[in-house]
N, C-alpha and C positions, 0 to 999 in steps of 0.2 A: 504494500499500502504507499504511496506515496503521501507526503505530508503538506498541506496547504501551508503551514509554518515554515517550511523548510526554505521557501520561497519569498511567502509574503510579510514575512516580520520585516519592517526596515525598508519595503520596496514602498516608493513613490504610489505607486497606482494600487497594488494589492495590499498595503498595510494595514489602510485606514478601515477596508472593509473586514480584512481578517481580525483585528483589533477591536471592531466596535460593532460588527453588526453578524460576523460568520458564527453562526450557532448559537447564537439569543433569542431567545424567544420572542415571538412578535404577534402584537393583536392589532394592529390599524389596518383596515382593510385594505387601504390606498395602498401601504409598504408592502400588505403580503402580496396584493395583487401585480404591484412592480417585479417583486422577485420572481413571482411565478413566469411573468415575462422577459424578464432577464435571462430565466432558464431556458423558455422557448426560443428566444434570440440566439442562444449560445452554442443550442444543439450544431455541430458538426463543426463550430467554429471556436475561436480561443477567448477564454474567459476575460482576458484582458482587453480584447478587443470591445465585449460588451462593458466594461467597466468602464473604458476610454467614453463610448456612447451613452453612457448611463442619463446626464443633462440633457442630452438631445432625445432620449426616447421619452423621458420626463417632460419635456416640453411638447414632444409630436403626440403624444397619450394623456394632453390634459391632467400631467400630474397623477396619472391613473387613477383620475374620478371614473368610478365605475360607473356610474348612470351616463356620462359624457361619453365613454367610451362605448357603451351597450347602445347608443343611439347613433354611434356612426352608418354613414350610407357611402352608397358608391364614391362621391366626391371625398370623402375623408380617408376612404381607400387609396383615391389617383393620390391625395396630395402626402400620404404616407410612402406611397411607391418612390415620388419623386423626392424625397425627403433623404439628402446623401449624408445626415447625419445620423440614421437608424440602420438599423439591417432591413434592408428591401427584399424581403421574401414574402411572396405574397399569400402561400401557406400559412407560414407563421403570423403575417397582418392577420389575417380573417381568423385565425384562432385565437388572437387577443382578444377580438371584437366579440368571438362568437363565448369565450370566457368569460367575458363582463356581463353578458347575456346570464349565461349560467350564476352567475356570484349574484346578480339581481335576485334570483331564485333561491339559489342560499339563503340569501338574509331573509325572503320571505320565511320559508322553511326552518330555517336554524338560529336566527337572528343575526348570520353574519358568517364570513368567511372561517374566521379565527375559532369563532364555536364549531361550527360543521366538524374542523379538523380536530379539535378538540372532543368531540361528541364519537370519533371515531378511533379515538386514543385509548389502549395502545394495538396498535397491528405490525405485521411482520413488513418487511420490506415488500415480498411479493403480491399481500395482502394491499400493501397503499398504493402500487403499481396499479392493480385489478383497480382498484376504487377509481382512481385519478382517470384511469383510463375511458372508464365507464361514465365517469362525469363531465370529463374536462377534453377538451381538443387540443393534439398536439401535444402529449403528456406521457410518452414512453417510461422507460426504466431508469434512463439515465437523469431525466428531465425531472422527473417525481423525485428519486430519489436526492437528487442534488436539492430540489427547492427544500423538502423536509430536512436536511441536513442542516440548510443554511438559518432554518427557524426552531432548530432545536427536538426535533420530531423524531430524527433517526441520528446514531451516532455518527460525528462529522472526521473531518481530517485532522485534527488538532491533537498534534503529540499531547500526553500524558503529562510531559513536563513543560509544555508551554503554558506560558503565564495568563493568556485567557482561557485556554481548557482548565487550569485550577479557578480562575476566577470561576467560570461556568460552572463547576463542580461546588464550587463553595455557594452558589446562587441555585442551582439546581435547574434542570431543564427537563421536560416531560418524557424524551427517552430516559434519562438517569433515575427517574423513580420506577423504572422496571428494570434497568441494567442491562448492559452490554451482551451479556449473554443471551438474551430473549431474541434480540435483533441477529446475533451470528448462527444460530440455532438453524 
């Protein structure tokens, strides 16, 4: 297993994400939607590219306001496909819009994305993948796993001696309530 810490700590691009976001629980709907979108955009590409495009993604997708993105139509798709600041992949752009509409339904059924995730905890990684594939668009195993690691629902790639991992262990994350063995079985 490669450790994110090995190249992120002290890196100008990866360091801030590693130190303040990766593995930390998140409940804000727009930030969860952003994280899911970032993982979708990263598919087949380099994570550093997505981090460099993060500000542009936020601007292009209206700060990941679920209701605004859910209302996007053909003109918005054309605008996004012309935006050089983002990953311009039609399948990914359509998935983000469709996923915003799914999140509206999740808001109605569970009170929000964070509650929906918490309701399904704990699941093994294969169970999470099956649930995400059934619920969202463009969410295979890698995307689902990385998204859930990024918000503390699956064990991530922090080394045990990483200062951030030590902090997360002190604060606790959802996966830690069950233990690493549950996820590795």
